N, C-alpha and C positions, 0 to 999 in steps of 0.2 A: 410822397406817392409810396411808402412801403408796402410792397404785396409778395405773397409766395405763392408758388406753384406745387401739387403734388399730382394726383391719381386719376385713372384711366376711367371712362365711363361706358360701360356696355350699352348699347341700342337695340338688343334685341327684342323682338316682339313690338317694335314701333312699325307706324305705317312708313311706307317709302315717302322721302320727301319728293313732292314734285318740282321741276325746275320753273324757274321764277318765268314770268311771262313776258318778260324782254329779252332781247337777244345778248348773249355774252360772246365774248372774243377769248378763246384759249389760246395759249401761246402754240398749239401743236397745230391749229387750224390753217396756221400759214406760214409753217415752217417750212422750207424746201428741202428735198432730200440731200442728204450730206454728199459732197461733192459734186453737186450738180448745180450750173449756172442757171438761173432763172431770167427772163425777159419781162418784167414786171409792165412794160409798156406795152405788152401784146397781150395782155387780158382783156376780154370783151368789155366793151363801155357799161354794159349791165351790172359786171361785176363790180369794176371800179368806182360805180356808184354806190352799190350796195356796201363796199367797203368803206366810202366815205359817210356813209349814212351811221356807221357805226364810231364816229368820232366827234369829239366837241368841236368846236368851230375853230380854235386856236390850231388842233392838230391838222384839223381840215385844211386850214390856209397854209401850214407846213407841208404837207404833203402834195398839195396843189402846186407848189411852187417847184417841185423836182422837174417838171419838163412842160411843154405847151400844151400836149394834149390833155394831161391830168389838170392843167389851169383851167382849161375850158370846162372839163368833167367838172371840176369842184365847184364852179359857178353856175350849175344846173340847177333851176328853180325849185325842183322836187327835194334838192336837200337842205334848202332856208325855209320850208314853212314852219319850224319850229326854233326857237332859239333859247337856250337857258343862260342867261348872262351873271348868274349869283355870285358866281366866285372868280368874276374878273371884274376889273375896274373898265368901267362904260361910262365914258362921259361924251360930251358932244363930238369929241374929234373921233372916236373909234364907231361913234354911231355913223357920222358922215362917210367914213370909209366903208362901212357895211350896207348903206343904202343901196347901192345899185343891186344888191344880193336880196335884199328883203322887200322886193314889189309884190311876193306872194306869200308873205310872212302872214301865218294864221295864228301861232301862239308864241308868248313871250312870257319868260319868268325874269326878274330882277331883282335888283336888293340896294335899298337904301335911296335916300333922297336924291343923289348926284344922276345914280341911272336914272331915276325916274325923270329929271329934267331933260335928260338926253333922248328921251325914248322917241318925242316928236321929230328929231333929226333923222330917224330910221326911214321917215316916209313910208310907212307901212299901211297904206291906206286901207286895207282890206283887213287889217287885224281883227281877229274874233274873239282871242282871250287875252287876257293879262293878269298875271298873279304875282306880286310882291310881297316881299317881307323885309324888315328892319324899316318900318315906314313911320317911326315917330316923327320925323322931321319932315315928313311930305305936307305940305301946305295945301289948303282950297284953290290957291291960285294955280298950282303944279298940276292937281290933279283935274281941273277943269278945262286948261289947256290940253291936256292929254284927251279926254273924253271926245272935246269937241273936234280935234284932228281923225278921231276915229270912230266915225258915226255907225261903222257896221259892228260895233264890238256886241257880243253876246255874252261874256262873262267876264266879270271882274273880280277878283279876290284881293285883298290885301290885310295880312296877317302872317301869323298869331298873335304878335307883338303888337301895342296900342296904338293907334293911328290918333295920336293925343291933338295933333294940330289941323285935323280935318272936321269940318261941322256938317250942319244939316244943309246949309247954302251949296256946298260940294255935291251933296248928295242930289239935292235938286237940279244942280246942272248936269249930273250923269243922265238922271230922267229924261230931261228937255233933249240932250245931245243922243243919246243911245236909244231911241226906240225900239230896236231890234234886241234889246238885254233880255236875256233870260236868267241869267244867274249872276247875284249879287251879293257877296260874303264881305262884310266889313267887321275889324275889330277894335274895341277901345275907344270909341267915340263917343264924348261927353255927353251930347245931347243930340238924339234923333228925333227931332220935331215932327208935328203934325203935318206942317207943309212939305217939308221933305219927301214923307211918307206918301202923302196924297199926290203928290208929282210923281211918284214912280207909279202908282196906280193909274195915273191919267195917261202917263205917256207911253208907259212901258207894258204894252198889253198882253206881251208873251212871256212876262216874267214869271217864273214856276218856282225859282229856288231863292229865298231870301234869308241871310244868315246876319243879324247884328249880335253880335258875341262880344261878351265882356263891355257891354256898353253900361254907360253910367244912369241915363234915362233913355227910354223910348216909349212914344205914344202908343200905347197897347189900342187903343180905339183907332186910330187911322190904321194899323195894320190890319185891322179887320176890314179896310176897304181894298187891300189888294185881292180882288176876287180872283186873279188867275194863279194865285200861289197854291203850290202842291208839298212844295218842302219849306218848312219855316224852322229856323233856329235863333232863339235868344238864350243860348246857354251862357251861362256866366253874369248875365245882366241883371244888374241891381234895380231896387226901387220898382219893382214891376207890381201893377195893382192886379192880383190874381182874382178878384172879383170883376172886374172888367173883362177880364180875359176870358173866363168862364162864362160870361154872357155874349159876347160877342165871336170868340176865334171859330165858336163849333159851327157858325153859321157861313164859315167860308165853304164854297161850294165843291172846290176842289182840292182841299187841303187832305194829304195823304200821310204825311209824315211830320212831327211836331217834336221839336228838341228844346226841353227846358232845362236840361243836365246843369248841375252847380247853381242852382237857384234856391230861392226858399219859396217854392211852391209847396202847397200842403195839400192833404189827401182830398179835401172837399173840392177843389178845383180841378184836380185830376180826374176825380169821379164823373164831374159834370162833362168835361171834354170826352171822355171814351164814352159815356153814355149818350150823350147829346148831340155829337156831330155824327152825319150819316156817311161821309166819305174819309172819315181819319182811320189809318190802318195800324199805325206805329205810333207810340207816345213813349220818348226817351226820357227818362227822368233820373240820371245817374248821378251819385254822389250831392242829393238835396237833403240835406239835414231834417227838415221838417218832415219831409213824407217818410224818412225812414223812422222817425218814432212813433210812427203808426202806422205798420204794414198790415193792416186789415184790408187795407185797399187791394192787397193781391188775391184775395179770396173773393173779390167781387167779380160777379160773372159778367164779362163785356165780350158778347159774342163777335168772333169776328177782327177784334180789336187786341194789339198787342201792346203790354206794358214791360219796358226795359229799365231795370232799376238795381239797385246794389243786391237787393234781396230776393229778387227772381232769377231762375236759370236762365240766363242770357241767350245761350246757345240752343236748348231746348224751345225757347220761344221762337228764336229765329227759323228753327226747323219748322215751326206752326204755319210759316207762312206758305209752304210748298205743300201743294198735293201729293207730291210722291213720298211715299214712307222712306225711301231710302237715304233722304237726305236728314242725317239724325248727328245729333250731338257735336263734337268739337269740328267734324269735317264740314259743316254746313256751308262754309263760304267756299272752301275748295271745290265740294259738290255743285255748287251753282256755277262756279267759274267753268267747272269741266264740262258742264251739260250743253245740251244744245237747247236751250230754253229761248222760245220765241214769245213768252208773255213779258210784253215791253212794259208794262207796267211793274211787275214784279222786278225785272232788272233795274227800273229807274230806282227801286225803294233799296234794293240790295246796295246798289252802287253809292246812293244818299247815306245809307246806313254805315258803311265802310268809313265816308269821310267824316262823319259827326262821331263816330265812336273813336276813332284814330285820334280826334281834335279833343275830346273829353278826356280820354285815357291820359294823354300827354299833359293836358294842363291839370289833371289829378294828379298824375306823378308828380311835377313840378311844386305844387303845393305840399304833398306828401302828407295829408290829413293823418290823425290819428285813427286807430280802429280798422283800418282796412287789410290788414294782413293776411286775415281769411279771403277777401275777394281777390287780392292778387294771387294767393297760392290756388284757389280754386278756379278763377275764371279769368281775372285780368290778364296774367303773364299768357294764356292759351290765346285769349282775345287777338293780344299785342302780336303773337306770333302768325296767326291766322291773316292779320290784317297786312303782315310784313310780305304776302303773297300776292296782293291786290295788283291789279292791273293798272292802277291809278299810282301814278309815280308820287305824288306828293303825299299818299294815304300811307305809302310804303316807307317814305323818310319819316314821318311822324311817329309811325309804329316803332321804326328802329331808335328814334330817338328818346319815345316812350320807354322802351327796353334799357336804353341806356340811362334814364333818369330814374326808373321806380326802383333802381336796385340800390340806391345810394342812398343812406340814411346820414350819414355825416361829411360833406361836400369838402369840408374843412380840413379832416383828417382822413379824406381818401377811405371811408367806412362804407362797407356795403352791408346788404341783408342776404345772409348766405343761402338761407331758405329759398328766397325768391329766385336768386343767382342759380341755385341748382334746380330749380322748377323750371327756368328756361332751358337748361341744358336737357333735362329729362324728356321734356316734348321736342326734341330735336333742333332747338334753337341754335345752336353753334356752327351747324351744319348750313342753316339757311342764312344767317349771318354772313357767314363766308362766300355762300354763292353770292348775295346781295353785294358783297364786297368786290367781287369780280366782275360787277355790271361795269359796262363802259359809261355810264352815268355818273357823272363825279359827284352830284348831289346824294345819291344813293352809297356811292363809295364812302363818303365822308360820315354819314351819319351811321352805315354798319361799323364802321372802324371805331367810331364811337362808343356803340355799345360794345364790341368785343372789347375794347379797353377797358371799360367800367366792369365788366362781367369779369374779366381774367385777374380782377382784385381777388377773385375767390380762388383758392387753389386748384379744387376739382375742376373747375371750369377752365383754368388756364392750362391745365394738364390737356384738358380735351380740347382747347383750341390747339395747342401743338400737335397733337397726334391726327388731327384733322387738316393738318398743314397749314393753320393758320400765320405761323412765322414768315414762311416764304410768302405768303399773300402781303401780310402787313410790309414787310421788306419792299416789296414791290411796289406797295401804294406810298410808300416814304419816297420815293423817285418821282412821285407826280409833281407836274409842274402845276397843280394847284394847291395852294397855300392850305386851304383847309382839309384837303384828304391828307396831304403830307403831316398835318399837324396832328390828326386823329390817328395815324397810321405811328407816328413816333410816340404818342400817348400809349398806343397798345404794346409797341416794344419795350418802353419803360416799364408797363405793368410785367410784362412777361420776364423782362431781364433780370426781377427780383430771384426768380428762380434760378439756383444753380444749374440744374439740369438744362434750363434752356441757352445758357450764355452761348454755348459753342454752336447751338442750332442757329441763333441769331447772326453769329460771327459767318457761319458757313453760308448762310441765305444774302451774305452780302448786306446785311444789317448794318454794321459798322460803317463801312463805307458811306452808306446811304445817309447814316445819321448825320455823319461828318460832313457828307455835301450839303445837306440841309441848312446846316448852319452857315456855310459861304452864302448859299442861295438866297437865305432870307435875313443875311446879316442887318438888314434895317426894316424895320415897320413889321416884322413878324414875331412879337415877342412869345406868344403862344408854343408856335413851333419850335423856338428856340430854346424855350424852357422844358419842352419835352424832350427834344433831341440832347440836350445836355444831361437831363436827368437820366435817359435811357444810357448815355455814355460812361454817366458815374457808376450805374449800377454794374455795366459790362467791365469797367476800369476796375474794379473790384477782384475780377479774376486775373491771375498772373497771365494765362497766355492770351485771353481777350485785350487786357492792357497793352500788349504788344501790338495787336490787330489795330488799338484805337490811335497808336503812336506811329504806325507805318501809314495808316491812312490819311495824316496831316492832323489827328485830333489834337496834338497837343499845341499847334498852333491857333488852330480853331476856338478851342476853349479859353486860351489866352486872350484873343481877340474879344471873346465876349466877357471876361473877367475886367477888362481894360475898357471896352466901350459900350458893355450893357447898362443900360438905366434902369430897366425893371427888376426889381427886387428878386423875383422867382428866377430871371436868367443868371442873376448874379450870384444867388445861392447854389444852383445847380452845376454852375461852372467851377464854383470854386470847390464844390463838393467832389466833382470830376476831376479836377487837378489834385485834390488830396488823395483821392483813391489811386491815380494814376503814380504819384508819388510813395505809395504804399509798400513797392515792390524792390525796396532799395538790395536786398540780398540776392535777388534773382532777376532783375532787369536793369537796365539802364535810364528808365522813365524819370527816377526822381532827378537825375542829373540833367537829363532832358528840358524836363519843366523849368529847371533852376537856369539854364543856359538861354531858353527862349526869352527874346528882347521883351522887357516890360513886364514879364509874370511876376517876377517878386515884386514890383512896387505897385502892380494893380493889387494883389494879394495883401500887402500892407495898407494899401488905401482902404479895400474893403473892410478891414477889422474895425473901421470907422464911421460904417455905415450906421444909419438910424434903426436897421432892420435885425433884430436878432438873429435870425437864420442866417442872413448872411455873415456877420460877424462871426457865429460860431464856425461855419464851414471855412472861411479863409482862415481862422486860428487853427483849424485842424490843418489846411493845407501847409500853412507855414511850420507846423508841429512836424509833420512828415518830411518836409523837405529840409528841415534843420538837422536831419541825420546825415547829409551830406556835408563834409566839410567846408567845400567851398559854398554851398548854398548858405551855410550857417553864417557866414561871415559877409555874404553879399547881402543876406536878410538885414542883418545889422548894420551894414552900410547904406540900404534904403530906408532908414528910419524905424525899422522893425522893434528895435529894442524900446524905444520911446512909445511907439504905436501899443504893442502888446503890455507894457506896463500900465498905460492907460486904459486901455481895455479890461485888464486885472481889476484896478481901481474901480471901474464902473459895474462890476457883474456881480456885487456883493448879493444882490436880489435878483441875479438872473437865473434860467434855467442850469440844471448840473451839466447839461451838455456842454454849454457855453462856458462854463466855470472849469470843467474839465480840460476844455481844449486851448484857453486861455493860460492855465497853470501849466498844460501841456508843452504849449510853443515855448515859454519862457524856460521851463525844464530844458529842452532841446537847446536853443540858445546857449544856456548857461553852461553846455559843455566844454565851451572855449571859455578860459580864464578871463580874457578880455571884457568877452559879453557878460561874465557873470558881474566882474566889477561894474559893469557898466548899467546892470539891471540894478545892483544895489544903489549906486549915485541916482540912479532915476527915481528912486522910492518904490522899487518893486518889493521889497522885503516885506512891508507892512500887508499889502494885499495878499500876498502868498501865506503869510500868516493867517488872516482872515477867511481864505479858502480853504486852509487846513482844519478850519472848525467846521465845515460844511456836514450837513448830514449823508452826503453822498459817497459810497465808497470810491466811486472813479475818481473823485473830485481829491479825496484824501489821497491816493497813489501819485496823482501827478504834483500836487502841491508838496507833499512830502519828497518827491523828488527833486522838484526845483529848489527847495530848501536845502536838501543834502547838497546838491551842485554848488549853490550858494556859500555855504557854510565852510568849504574847503577855503575860502579866502578870509583871513582873519576878521579885515574890516567887516564883510558880511556877516561874519559869526558875531561881532561885537554888535552890528545892527540888528540881529535876531534876539539878541538877549535885551537889549534896550527898549525892543519894540512888543515885549512880551512874548517871544516865540517859544519860550523854555516851556512854559506851561502849555502850549497849543502842542508842541512835540511829545511831549510826557503824555498828553491826553490820546493822540493817535497811536502812541508807541503801547499804551496799555489798554487802549479800548477800542480800535478800529476793527471791524469786522474784515478787514482785508490785511492780510499777511504781508504783502508787500509793502504797503503804507507802514505798518508797525516796523518794519524791518528797515526802511529808509528813513522812519523817523530817526530809530536808533542810531543809525550811523550818522545822522546830521549830529546828533547830541553828542556823538563819540567824536566828530570832527570838532565841536566846538568846544570840548572841554580836554583835550589831548595834550594841553599846554601851550599851543600854539598862541591862542589868545592872550594869554598872559604877558608872552613875550612881546606882544605888540600894542597891549593896552596901555594908554598914557595914563601917567600918574594923576592923582586926583580924580578919577573918573568914579570911582566906586561910590561916592554919595551921590553923584548921578544917575548910575544904575539904579542904585537903592530907591531915588525917588520915583523912578519909571516901574521898578518891577520888583525883583529882591536882590539881595548882595551877589556878588559874581560867586561867592563860595556857596551860598543858599541855593543858587541856581546849579552848581556843579552837583551838589549834595543830591538835589532831586533829580537832575538828570542819572546819574551814575545810578540810582535806587531803581530807575525804571528801566534803565539797560540791563541793569543785571535781572531785574523780574521778566523782561522779554526773553533773554537766554535761557533762563531755567525753564521756561514755557516749553522749550524743545528738548530738555533733558529727562531721562527715564533712569532713575537712580540704579535699576536694578543693570539697564543695558551699560550703564557707564562702569559700575562695578565689575561687568564681565568683561568690557572692553580693558580697563585697566589690569585685570590680571591675566590677561591674554592676549597676545598679537595676532591672533586668528583673524583671518580677513571678514570671515562671518561676523563677528562680535563688533568690528568696525562697520560693516555694511548695515548693522541693525541701526547703530546711533545715525548713521548718514541718512537711512530712509527716514527716521522721526526728524530730524533735523531739515530736512531738505525743503526749501522753499521752491517750488516748480517756476514760478514767474521769475524769480531771482537770475535764472541761467540764460535770460535775454538781454540783461543788463551788460553793458561793455564799459569797463574802465580804461582810464589812461594809464600811462607809466606813474604817472605822479601820484595817482590816487592809489595804486596798487603799493607803491613805495611807502605812501603814508600808513596804509595798514601792516605792512610789514615793520616799519618802524615804532607801529603801535603794540606789535608784541613785546616790546622792550620797555613799555611804559610801568611806572611804580603802580600804578591801579590793576589790580588783579582783574577788575571787572572790565576794563579796556581790553587788556589782553585777551579775554575770553571774548570779547566782542568783534576784535581784530580777526580771532582765528574763526571765529563762526562765518564772518563775513569771507574772507578767502575759501573758507571751504564751499560757500556756496556760488563762488566765480569759477572754482576750478572741478567742480564736480562732472564726471565723464559723460557726454552728452549734451552739456549745455551748449548755446550757440557760440558763445566766445571763450569757452573754456580752454581751449588750446591758444590762443592770444594771452589769455590772462597767467597761464602757466608759464608763457615764453617771457614774459614781462619779470614775473616773480624771479625767474632764473637770473635775467639782468638785474634785480636787485638784492640778490643773494639770500633769497628767502629760504633755502634749504638749511643753512647754517642756524639762522633765527629760530624757524620752526623747531629744529631738533634741542636747541636750546631750551625753547619754551616746552616743550613735550617733556624734558627731563627736569625741569626746575621743581626743587622740593616744595617751594612755596606756594606756588602757583595754583589755581584752583581745578579742579578734576574736569571741569569743561573745558577749559584753556587748553590743557595738557591734550586730551582725546581728539577735540577738535583739530588741534596742530598735527597729531598722529595721522588722521585722517587726510589732511590737506598734503601731508608728506607722501601717503602712498597714492593720491590723485597726481602728484608731481612725477611719481614714478609711471603710473599709467600713462603720462603725456610723454614720458622718455626724454623730460627737458631737465633732470636734475643733473648738476654736475659732481664729477666725482671729487670726492675731497679726501 
């Protein structure tokens, strides 16, 4: 989830945002004056009850446990008329404990089959409304028992996910058991047969609102028998016989609103329904492909009838329902809500329209059909924002979810449609979503936070979220006891934390501690929240100051715990990435050492390099690479089996992504700084895969592979292995052809190590034929290597500048040569005393090419301003480099490059004031 953030959005000229229709609690509302003591138990009972009404039932229980008085008030029946259990584990035990308080329960929202099984144990016989989601596993038996125990039921809604195990038999049971039923909306039923529908028509005489959505088969003729129905939706239902529909449904005497959205209805059936029905006022046919192929239906005059389709002006059409001319355009829902309209029929129509529009827009956003960009930009986004201000909580939630969904064009890569996101922002959507996120209702908090998170992938929107106070709001929601709310809030912080300018603000808002606490709070059973929290911490840890905040808050321990115990690949990947970023500040803080010292950290990361998931392997290797910069970590990684694991990883990633290849080679590069590890890497077979990676097409892989081979080549056994495994042509190719100067430089240094004479001292007798059979002769390989080392050095030479420097000792002349020869990234390399000593010795080599190469390398390592230049200069003093450099600079037979580079190194040593007096 990479995202960025930048710009502010001006909102001048926009309508003021009207506060939402539910009560919100601001911190200031209940904050006592400073230094004043407040006796909360002295508050009037009515005030306490009002306070309780703004809490979810878990917080209500906690607050009521503080004293006997509040315990009594917390059990007041008026507080338990509605219960939303979706975010909580609701089972038989919980239902039994709540039963005494649910005598007067009127409205219940639940989630999942286990919760459905427990409903009857609430013993809420007067229950009027039941709404459930995640109903795929609910069976006929469960639903039949529920309705049998709640005969007073007036509204039953199950969806929007499919009720795959519910059949027409359960619908018959609903009809028989619930004669007072007024509203029935079911989603995803396979077969709603005639017997079930006729049972509803026979027993539920007050049934005015029927919805069979996304069903496979619905008996059209039987639906024509429910003469009481006023609002009917078959949105998304397939296999409809529209000829039967157009002949029968227009006869329904009370039908006011009909929703056929997302079906294959055609213009003929639409025209017959609009023209023949005496009672029909609104026909909603959004996203109906057959109808949209022939938009001529929009020109047909149907007096007093409204058709809503993608090709119609929906806001204008809704305005036509009102006699008052003030209700126009995009404010039509807002004006209606604010008006004192006593037209009951119109209010029922608008309430129903809010529900079916929110449902259809969400379903359309989820399927993301092609060709709707114009609709979303001109109408869809504004509709969702308007619906988000509804007085119906489920409409608000679906609208917020719709906003979160319709902007996403590639969920896998976290890509969003920038035009859609900015359309939401232009219409005041950010402020609306943040207001919704401040609601005390957890369902609204969750969906609003999800929308904010997705929209914040866009840089402009993210900046607006931050400037509207969104970071503080999300940090607050991340502390929620509701896992779903905390998860979406953590996702929002994850996206916002990509912006460098937001990281400090997140830390200041307490976001770092909230994210760390989330990991401990949901350490088991919360993969979604753990992945998002770890991802946000990974982004924050990339900042030096924030990385310290993460460590102080206990983040190292939390992230190591995830790396050790996490089972979900997303959690493992983000935990490893966070540890990698924490360890990336070795020069400025102690987090690198702290991660290495955390019990089980290195072992866990080594184990993750064996993960079947490439992303996990990549981040684990990256973490080990960063950690290997610490001497103690380097040896501890090797002791934990890191050498074997990383060699195996390198062997297996020839066809992997460049990111994994880079980190695998990089981790071996880091470990090979130690000679013991370098020898172990060679013995474990690490040379061949590194040579293969050196042939990669990716510049970053060139650098890490060349760096690892450079370190390995310091050891004569490894140098011989590189020759035997065909490494000379690969390094020669890098040295001459890589786009990366650093890769070319380190390839040249590796070749120089291999052919400075050490390999000849240790090469066993009689190996020449074996070397020849595998590649070329040792002498041939040496000639090839030296030729390309020389060519590499010459690319940094300017004949005129060299001639001027040779003729004059003026600093300006040497400075000109230095500037041309400088490889910026080489200043980050840190060499050991043995390596510096070897380059100093190379200055005495019989090969003039190697002399020039050694002088060029020492120049790079000592250029003033380099990160380790002073360290290298000090090592050179210990190696007696000044005397050797003077000899090289004065040698009559040395090439001009070696002479000038040696003089520059001497000047660098003088700059660092480490040259001994001779």
